[in-house]
C-alpha positions as CSV (number, residue, x, y, z in Angstrom):
1,X,0.0,0.0,0.0
2,X,2.6,2.5,-1.2
3,X,0.0,5.1,-2.2
4,X,-2.5,6.2,0.5
5,X,-4.4,8.8,-1.5
6,X,-8.1,7.9,-1.7
7,X,-7.8,5.1,0.9
8,X,-10.2,4.8,3.9
9,X,-8.5,4.4,7.3
10,X,-10.0,3.5,10.6
11,X,-8.3,4.8,13.8
12,X,-9.4,3.9,17.3
13,X,-8.5,6.1,20.2
14,X,-8.6,9.0,17.8
15,X,-9.6,11.6,20.4
16,X,-6.1,12.6,21.5
17,X,-2.4,11.7,21.4
18,X,-1.1,9.4,18.8
19,X,-4.6,8.6,17.5
20,X,-5.4,12.3,16.7
21,X,-1.9,12.7,15.2
22,X,-2.5,9.6,13.0
23,X,-5.8,11.1,11.8
24,X,-4.1,14.3,10.7
25,X,-1.1,12.6,9.0
26,X,-3.4,10.1,7.1
27,X,-5.7,13.0,6.0
28,X,-2.7,14.9,4.7
29,X,-1.8,11.8,2.7
30,X,-5.2,11.9,1.1
31,X,-7.1,9.3,3.2
32,X,-10.7,9.6,4.3
33,X,-11.1,8.7,7.9
34,X,-13.4,6.7,10.2
35,X,-12.5,7.8,13.7
36,X,-13.5,6.1,17.0
37,X,-13.1,7.0,20.6
38,X,-15.1,6.6,23.8
39,X,-14.9,10.4,24.4
40,X,-17.3,12.0,21.9
41,X,-16.2,15.5,22.7
42,X,-12.5,14.8,22.1
43,X,-13.5,12.8,18.9
44,X,-15.3,15.9,17.6
45,X,-12.3,18.1,18.2
46,X,-10.2,15.7,16.1
47,X,-12.8,15.7,13.4
48,X,-12.8,19.5,13.2
49,X,-9.1,19.4,12.5
50,X,-9.4,16.6,9.9
51,X,-12.3,18.4,8.1
52,X,-10.0,21.4,7.5
53,X,-7.9,19.2,5.2
54,X,-11.0,18.6,3.0
55,X,-11.1,14.9,3.6
56,X,-14.3,13.0,4.5
57,X,-14.6,11.9,8.1
58,X,-17.1,9.8,10.0
59,X,-17.3,9.5,13.8
60,X,-18.0,6.3,15.8
61,X,-18.2,6.8,19.5
62,X,-17.6,3.4,21.1
63,X,-15.7,1.5,23.7
64,X,-13.2,-0.9,22.0
65,X,-13.8,-3.5,24.7
66,X,-17.4,-3.7,23.6
67,X,-17.6,-6.7,21.3
68,X,-21.0,-5.9,19.9
69,X,-19.9,-2.3,19.0
70,X,-16.7,-3.4,17.5
71,X,-18.4,-6.1,15.4
72,X,-20.7,-3.5,14.0
73,X,-17.9,-1.0,13.2
74,X,-16.7,-2.4,9.8
75,X,-20.3,-2.4,8.4
76,X,-20.8,1.1,9.6
77,X,-17.5,2.2,7.9
78,X,-18.4,0.4,4.7
79,X,-21.8,2.0,4.6
80,X,-20.3,5.4,5.1
81,X,-17.2,5.2,2.9
82,X,-17.7,2.2,0.6
83,X,-14.4,0.5,1.5
84,X,-12.0,-0.1,4.4
85,X,-8.3,-0.2,3.6
86,X,-6.4,0.5,6.8
87,X,-7.2,-0.5,10.4
88,X,-5.2,1.1,13.2
89,X,-5.9,-0.4,16.6
90,X,-4.5,2.5,18.7
91,X,-6.9,2.8,21.7
92,X,-5.1,2.1,25.0
93,X,-5.0,2.7,28.7
94,X,-2.6,2.2,31.6
95,X,-2.7,0.8,35.1
96,X,0.1,1.3,37.6
97,X,0.2,-1.2,40.4
98,X,2.1,-4.3,41.6
99,X,1.1,-7.8,40.5
100,X,0.6,-8.7,44.2
101,X,-1.8,-5.9,44.9
102,X,-3.6,-5.0,41.6
103,X,-7.3,-5.5,41.7
104,X,-8.8,-8.0,39.3
105,X,-11.2,-5.3,38.2
106,X,-8.3,-3.1,37.1
107,X,-6.7,-6.1,35.4
108,X,-9.9,-7.0,33.5
109,X,-10.4,-3.4,32.5
110,X,-7.0,-3.0,30.9
111,X,-7.1,-6.4,29.2
112,X,-10.5,-5.5,27.8
113,X,-9.3,-2.3,26.1
114,X,-5.6,-3.0,25.3
115,X,-6.0,-6.6,24.2
116,X,-9.6,-7.5,23.4
117,X,-10.0,-4.2,21.7
118,X,-7.1,-5.1,19.4
119,X,-8.5,-8.7,18.9
120,X,-11.9,-7.3,18.0
121,X,-10.4,-4.6,15.7
122,X,-8.5,-7.4,13.9
123,X,-11.0,-10.2,13.8
124,X,-13.9,-8.2,12.5
125,X,-11.9,-6.2,9.9
126,X,-9.7,-8.9,8.3
127,X,-12.6,-10.7,6.4
128,X,-13.4,-7.5,4.6
129,X,-9.7,-6.9,3.7
130,X,-9.3,-10.4,2.5
131,X,-12.4,-10.2,0.4
132,X,-11.1,-6.9,-1.0
133,X,-7.8,-8.5,-1.8
134,X,-5.7,-5.8,0.0
135,X,-5.5,-3.8,3.2
136,X,-3.2,-3.0,6.1
137,X,-3.6,-3.7,9.8
138,X,-1.7,-1.8,12.4
139,X,-1.7,-2.8,16.1
140,X,-0.1,-0.5,18.6
141,X,1.9,-2.4,21.2
142,X,4.6,-0.6,23.2
143,X,8.2,-0.8,24.2
144,X,6.6,-2.4,27.3
145,X,5.6,-5.2,24.9
146,X,9.4,-5.9,24.6
147,X,10.5,-5.5,28.2
148,X,9.0,-6.1,31.6
149,X,8.8,-3.1,34.0
150,X,8.0,-2.9,37.8
151,X,4.5,-1.7,38.6
152,X,3.5,-2.2,34.9
153,X,2.8,-5.9,35.0
154,X,-0.8,-5.6,33.7
155,X,0.1,-3.1,31.0
156,X,3.1,-5.2,29.9
157,X,0.9,-8.3,29.8
158,X,-1.5,-6.6,27.4
159,X,1.3,-5.2,25.2
160,X,3.2,-8.5,25.1
161,X,-0.1,-10.1,24.1
162,X,-0.7,-7.6,21.3
163,X,2.9,-8.2,20.0
164,X,2.4,-12.0,19.9
165,X,-1.0,-11.8,18.5
166,X,0.1,-9.4,15.7
167,X,3.1,-11.5,14.8
168,X,0.9,-14.6,14.4
169,X,-1.6,-12.7,12.3
170,X,1.2,-11.4,10.1
171,X,2.3,-15.0,9.4
172,X,-1.2,-15.9,8.5
173,X,-1.6,-13.0,6.1
174,X,1.5,-13.9,4.0
175,X,0.6,-13.7,0.3
176,X,-2.9,-12.4,0.8
177,X,-2.3,-8.7,0.0
178,X,-3.0,-7.7,3.6
179,X,0.0,-6.1,5.4
180,X,0.4,-6.3,9.1
181,X,2.5,-4.0,11.3
182,X,3.3,-4.1,15.0
183,X,4.2,-0.8,16.6
184,X,6.3,-0.3,19.7
185,X,6.5,3.3,20.8
186,X,8.8,4.4,23.6
187,X,8.1,7.5,25.6
188,X,5.6,9.6,23.6
189,X,4.3,12.9,25.0
190,X,0.6,11.9,25.5
191,X,-1.7,11.9,28.5
192,X,-1.6,8.2,29.1
193,X,0.2,8.5,32.4
194,X,-2.1,11.3,33.6
195,X,-5.1,9.2,32.7
196,X,-3.8,6.0,34.1
197,X,-5.5,4.1,37.0
198,X,-2.7,4.7,39.5
199,X,-2.2,2.7,42.7
200,X,1.6,2.3,43.0
201,X,4.5,3.3,40.9
202,X,8.2,2.4,41.1
203,X,11.4,3.6,39.6
204,X,14.3,1.3,40.8
205,X,13.9,1.3,44.6
206,X,11.9,4.5,44.8
207,X,8.1,4.4,45.2
208,X,6.3,7.2,43.4
209,X,2.9,8.9,43.7
210,X,1.1,9.7,40.5
211,X,2.3,13.3,40.3
212,X,5.9,12.2,40.6
213,X,5.3,9.3,38.1
214,X,3.8,11.7,35.6
215,X,6.7,14.1,36.0
216,X,9.2,11.3,35.3
217,X,7.2,10.2,32.3
218,X,7.1,13.8,30.9
219,X,10.9,14.0,31.4
220,X,11.5,10.8,29.5
221,X,8.8,11.2,26.8
222,X,10.9,12.9,24.1
223,X,8.9,11.8,21.0
224,X,5.9,13.9,19.9
225,X,2.6,12.2,18.8
226,X,3.1,13.8,15.4
227,X,6.6,12.3,15.0
228,X,5.2,8.9,16.1
229,X,2.3,9.2,13.6
230,X,4.7,10.0,10.7
231,X,6.7,6.9,11.5
232,X,3.7,4.6,11.7
233,X,2.3,5.9,8.4
234,X,5.7,5.4,6.8
235,X,5.5,1.8,8.1
236,X,2.2,1.3,6.3
237,X,3.6,2.8,3.1
238,X,6.6,0.5,3.2
239,X,4.8,-2.5,4.6
240,X,7.1,-2.8,7.6
241,X,6.4,-5.7,9.9
242,X,7.6,-3.8,13.0
243,X,8.0,-0.1,13.8
244,X,10.0,0.8,16.9
245,X,9.6,4.5,17.8
246,X,12.1,6.6,19.7
247,X,15.7,6.3,20.6
248,X,14.7,5.0,24.0
249,X,12.6,2.2,22.5
250,X,15.3,1.2,20.0
251,X,17.9,1.1,22.8
252,X,15.7,-1.1,25.0
253,X,14.8,-3.4,22.1
254,X,18.5,-4.0,21.4
255,X,19.3,-4.4,25.1
256,X,16.6,-7.0,25.5
257,X,17.7,-9.0,22.5
258,X,21.4,-8.9,23.5
259,X,20.6,-9.8,27.2
260,X,17.2,-11.4,27.4
261,X,17.7,-12.4,31.0
262,X,20.1,-9.7,32.3
263,X,18.6,-6.6,30.7
264,X,16.6,-5.8,33.8
265,X,19.7,-5.7,36.0
266,X,21.5,-3.5,33.4
267,X,18.5,-1.2,33.2
268,X,18.4,-1.0,36.9
269,X,22.0,0.2,37.1
270,X,21.5,2.7,34.3
271,X,18.5,4.2,36.0
272,X,20.4,4.5,39.3
């Protein structure tokens, strides 16, 4: 899918952050957009920006963890736009707590959005792409889908799951005309830390409250949503199987591959 002009792209979690930036970059490439988010007001703000580019945009207010709503999404997009070329499963949330204390309700909540939302957004879209004979699926994992981090066990579990699921789907789609990309951003300057369900946070031996954790995140999040979106869209154009975003993510990816057991001890020393 080297040329995006005239394509129809679906983006979940389009109300802010990387999702909003993706909508703008795709519109600038000539795509029409079907945008979804649970926050209708934020979604409308994104649509206002997209409409200024002259591209057609439809809005779909939904919770990606809602199986019924996600199953109905492809038909709604096809009715509005006539085709569905690109699916970007971007919606995501965070929980900060220890594996020994996290509530099962919080664990179920994050799995519903971060993992089942991706599964639904893949399962219900792929048949249409296969029938069409082409398409591109993008699932947003994380650098925390490559490494394990204290107080992020639930988040890491979902992002590792997205990574494994996406790599398997990619293998299944070989020769079908459907491209599949797994995306692993490092620190991107979004509101995910501010909006996280926060119980406990740790950096090395130091326990943090949410204000401190957000400040640390802001300090480390050097990549803008716009820069991340440009790299993701370039990955679609070039049919890249994996996109790792940010110098921090690329470093941690290499570290984990070089030292799959010892990387946590090395990272601990570096953080100190």
